[in-house]
Wavefront OBJ file of the C-alpha trace (Angstrom):
o trace
v 92.105 119.976 97.709
v 94.881 118.492 99.302
v 97.366 115.987 97.496
v 99.119 113.436 99.519
v 102.297 111.400 97.885
v 104.876 108.817 99.732
v 106.975 106.479 99.571
v 108.735 104.144 101.673
v 112.511 103.750 99.503
v 115.162 101.063 101.356
v 118.745 101.756 101.466
v 120.965 100.020 103.030
v 118.636 98.405 105.641
v 117.309 101.742 105.986
v 113.338 102.255 105.714
v 113.068 106.431 104.667
v 109.390 107.837 104.499
v 108.886 110.104 101.506
v 106.313 112.653 101.325
v 104.500 115.317 99.977
v 101.767 117.650 100.447
v 100.248 119.956 97.872
v 97.316 121.824 98.360
v 95.626 124.025 96.379
v 94.758 127.293 96.853
v 97.530 128.404 99.645
v 98.606 126.201 103.074
v 95.459 124.360 104.134
v 94.215 124.450 107.841
v 96.693 127.426 108.583
v 99.734 125.378 108.397
v 102.523 127.750 109.271
v 104.724 128.743 105.714
v 107.750 130.551 104.982
v 105.743 134.017 105.060
v 104.956 133.032 108.207
v 108.910 132.655 108.995
v 111.741 133.410 110.169
v 111.568 130.606 112.134
v 114.374 129.224 114.594
v 115.894 125.891 113.547
v 115.429 123.085 115.323
v 118.016 120.326 114.063
v 121.022 118.114 115.195
v 123.899 119.214 114.146
v 125.644 117.751 110.768
v 128.499 114.796 111.089
v 131.535 117.253 110.429
v 133.139 113.969 109.142
v 131.665 113.834 105.695
v 133.547 113.399 103.253
v 133.888 117.066 101.445
v 134.154 115.515 98.321
v 131.729 113.052 97.389
v 132.631 109.832 96.078
v 130.131 107.567 93.843
v 129.969 103.655 95.531
v 131.491 101.222 93.113
v 129.763 97.803 91.759
v 131.775 95.561 94.621
v 130.011 97.929 97.276
v 127.698 95.188 99.405
v 125.385 98.190 99.613
v 124.367 97.985 95.823
v 125.162 93.997 95.553
v 121.895 91.852 94.390
v 121.262 89.555 97.586
v 118.357 87.563 96.199
v 117.980 84.414 93.972
v 116.002 83.542 91.210
v 112.892 85.880 91.041
v 113.055 86.763 94.859
v 111.867 90.240 95.054
v 113.882 93.433 95.040
v 114.136 96.848 95.684
v 111.125 96.929 97.647
v 109.259 100.364 97.302
v 105.803 101.996 98.901
v 104.115 104.317 97.567
v 100.558 106.657 99.362
v 98.538 107.412 95.610
v 96.525 109.961 95.784
v 94.311 109.684 98.567
v 95.577 107.837 102.409
v 93.674 105.033 101.543
v 95.428 103.458 98.403
v 99.110 102.896 97.863
v 100.971 100.997 95.941
v 103.826 98.210 96.488
v 106.319 98.255 93.552
v 109.631 95.953 93.401
v 111.744 93.809 90.878
v 111.999 90.088 89.650
v 115.158 88.448 88.249
v 118.589 90.467 86.825
v 118.912 92.956 84.834
v 121.360 92.626 81.560
v 123.814 94.878 80.205
v 125.569 94.014 77.145
v 125.474 93.385 73.253
v 123.332 90.785 73.277
v 120.790 91.278 75.790
v 117.823 88.851 76.140
v 114.528 91.011 77.545
v 112.593 89.271 80.554
v 108.469 88.195 79.643
v 106.539 90.179 82.210
v 104.550 87.550 82.494
v 106.352 85.139 83.462
v 106.012 86.316 87.020
v 102.971 87.863 89.006
v 102.618 90.886 90.760
v 100.415 89.755 94.241
v 100.519 91.239 97.500
v 99.249 89.420 99.685
v 98.142 91.957 103.233
v 96.982 92.904 106.592
v 96.928 94.332 109.625
v 98.762 91.360 111.347
v 101.723 89.969 110.570
v 99.811 86.518 111.308
v 97.069 87.215 109.441
v 97.542 88.137 105.531
v 94.133 88.309 104.517
v 93.772 90.442 101.972
v 94.549 90.042 98.635
v 95.786 92.561 95.996
v 97.219 91.814 92.084
v 98.678 94.378 89.730
v 100.763 94.445 86.690
v 104.625 94.301 85.459
v 106.758 95.309 82.562
v 110.297 95.931 82.021
v 111.911 98.828 80.335
v 115.294 99.102 77.710
v 117.967 101.226 76.637
v 119.452 100.524 73.776
v 121.499 102.297 71.624
v 122.011 102.673 67.857
v 125.815 103.579 67.542
v 128.436 100.331 67.490
v 130.391 99.476 70.853
v 127.340 100.609 72.616
v 126.640 97.940 75.922
v 122.706 97.567 75.686
v 120.643 97.428 78.777
v 117.446 95.801 79.886
v 115.744 96.076 83.632
v 114.683 93.315 85.484
v 110.823 92.534 86.392
v 109.388 95.947 87.326
v 105.907 95.131 89.339
v 103.486 97.448 90.197
v 100.486 96.070 93.009
v 97.846 98.672 94.547
v 96.190 98.336 97.592
v 93.065 100.103 98.362
v 90.792 100.480 101.094
v 92.832 101.287 104.051
v 92.276 102.948 107.079
v 94.074 106.245 107.921
v 97.447 106.322 110.442
v 96.994 103.328 110.618
v 99.776 100.460 109.766
v 99.634 97.293 107.927
v 101.715 94.306 107.065
v 102.744 92.885 103.758
v 105.005 90.550 101.820
v 105.128 91.099 97.910
v 105.835 88.687 94.980
v 104.424 85.326 93.201
v 103.503 82.314 95.311
v 102.378 80.135 93.027
v 106.808 79.606 92.177
v 106.766 79.876 94.886
v 108.899 83.025 95.750
v 107.842 85.953 97.836
v 109.654 88.503 100.054
v 110.045 88.820 103.716
v 107.068 90.844 105.968
v 106.837 94.427 105.982
v 105.052 97.046 107.524
v 103.848 100.809 106.419
v 101.690 103.385 108.014
v 98.631 105.239 105.950
v 98.938 108.999 106.163
v 95.908 110.321 108.660
v 93.355 112.250 106.638
v 94.289 116.003 105.800
v 92.878 118.095 108.560
v 93.787 121.531 110.641
v 94.248 119.389 113.223
v 95.952 116.217 111.197
v 98.903 116.373 109.143
v 103.169 115.850 109.526
v 104.351 117.876 112.006
v 108.146 117.384 110.546
v 108.874 117.435 107.097
v 112.379 117.001 106.016
v 113.332 118.100 102.612
v 116.646 116.578 101.123
v 118.346 115.896 97.366
v 120.830 115.440 95.148
v 121.533 111.714 97.418
v 123.706 110.469 94.707
v 124.729 106.906 95.047
v 128.313 107.985 97.572
v 129.655 106.869 100.016
v 128.260 109.811 101.772
v 124.729 108.537 100.782
v 123.978 106.327 103.863
v 125.598 108.958 106.501
v 122.944 111.647 105.234
v 119.951 109.641 105.261
v 121.487 108.355 108.522
v 121.609 112.108 109.501
v 117.744 113.167 108.530
v 116.977 109.998 109.939
v 118.158 110.950 113.725
v 115.633 114.428 113.465
v 112.851 111.959 113.753
v 110.937 113.513 110.388
v 107.169 112.721 110.266
v 107.339 113.206 106.153
v 110.925 113.721 103.839
v 110.487 114.864 100.507
v 112.874 113.821 98.210
v 113.666 116.565 95.275
v 115.217 114.737 93.004
v 118.808 113.176 91.955
v 119.625 110.477 93.255
v 121.770 108.367 90.843
v 123.869 110.229 88.442
v 123.976 107.407 86.071
v 123.871 110.221 83.121
v 127.664 110.604 84.472
v 128.836 107.353 83.068
v 129.550 105.148 79.481
v 127.461 102.494 78.960
v 131.224 100.466 80.122
v 131.009 101.751 83.986
v 133.309 104.555 83.685
v 132.544 107.534 85.702
v 133.391 110.840 85.677
v 132.217 113.644 87.704
v 131.748 115.888 84.606
v 130.530 114.110 81.195
v 131.134 116.473 79.029
v 134.683 116.988 80.225
v 135.754 113.446 79.965
v 133.720 112.085 77.788
v 133.818 114.878 74.586
v 133.859 112.561 71.271
v 130.861 109.965 73.343
v 128.912 109.539 69.583
v 125.722 110.040 72.153
v 125.110 110.363 75.665
v 125.196 107.655 77.341
v 124.837 106.648 80.499
v 124.992 103.518 83.126
v 121.455 102.168 83.829
v 122.277 99.341 86.768
v 122.958 102.769 88.055
v 119.161 102.824 89.021
v 119.896 99.061 90.364
v 121.778 99.745 92.595
v 120.444 102.709 94.648
v 116.907 100.707 94.384
v 118.984 98.401 96.666
l 1 2 3 4 5 6 7 8 9 10 11 12 13 14 15 16 17 18 19 20 21 22 23 24 25 26 27 28 29 30 31 32 33 34 35 36 37 38 39 40 41 42 43 44 45 46 47 48 49 50 51 52 53 54 55 56 57 58 59 60 61 62 63 64 65 66 67 68 69 70 71 72 73 74 75 76 77 78 79 80 81 82 83 84 85 86 87 88 89 90 91 92 93 94 95 96 97 98 99 100 101 102 103 104 105 106 107 108 109 110 111 112 113 114 115 116 117 118 119 120 121 122 123 124 125 126 127 128 129 130 131 132 133 134 135 136 137 138 139 140 141 142 143 144 145 146 147 148 149 150 151 152 153 154 155 156 157 158 159 160 161 162 163 164 165 166 167 168 169 170 171 172 173 174 175 176 177 178 179 180 181 182 183 184 185 186 187 188 189 190 191 192 193 194 195 196 197 198 199 200 201 202 203 204 205 206 207 208 209 210 211 212 213 214 215 216 217 218 219 220 221 222 223 224 225 226 227 228 229 230 231 232 233 234 235 236 237 238 239 240 241 242 243 244 245 246 247 248 249 250 251 252 253 254 255 256 257 258 259 260 261 262 263 264 265 266 267 268 269
């Protein structure tokens, strides 16, 4: 039985299709594995201008700045669930807070609505989801607490395989809605229907090299990209935003291992 998961992630105006195909009891449909190799790699040469030492993007970089107002949706992503005919649309509304006197937003104050359809001119279908927030609180004086914006999740069901869908998300009653975006569903898995080219990438971080890495990856035209994690390294920062390549080396005297949660918001942008 196959399990598929696909995510669309926006980074610096680049949409990356992220996917994972897992098959129980072996490779489905005789797709070659590494055991059948070795295979001669076919790729595009990496840019030799890459910086040898990755430097984190600062808070002031335009790529991590908030570009919406009020409760307009941002950090929008699309994730396939366990089958091709269902996806999750997720986004953030409202701004995070970090400091001593934070006041969490009320998730019920903004609705989670997605309008979608096969034509950008006819978003005739509607789905409603749920919302939540999360907090990072520290029991030590002087450490800054964090509370997120409102995180929305809406599940779309009954989608056709290998099909483009257009959608917009937000709360029409305020009204605050996103621009119209689109995604393509996965094909039904079979011996003749599967991703032909899968890219694997990890430890992207949030550095000056990140966008270059994504651009290089996309230049190879993958059908799926497997993002294996380590994207913000928020755990290498103190709550005041001071960072280091080695937390234990630089911040050995902290009473608890701190993190700087806004790095997650920066990644989503």
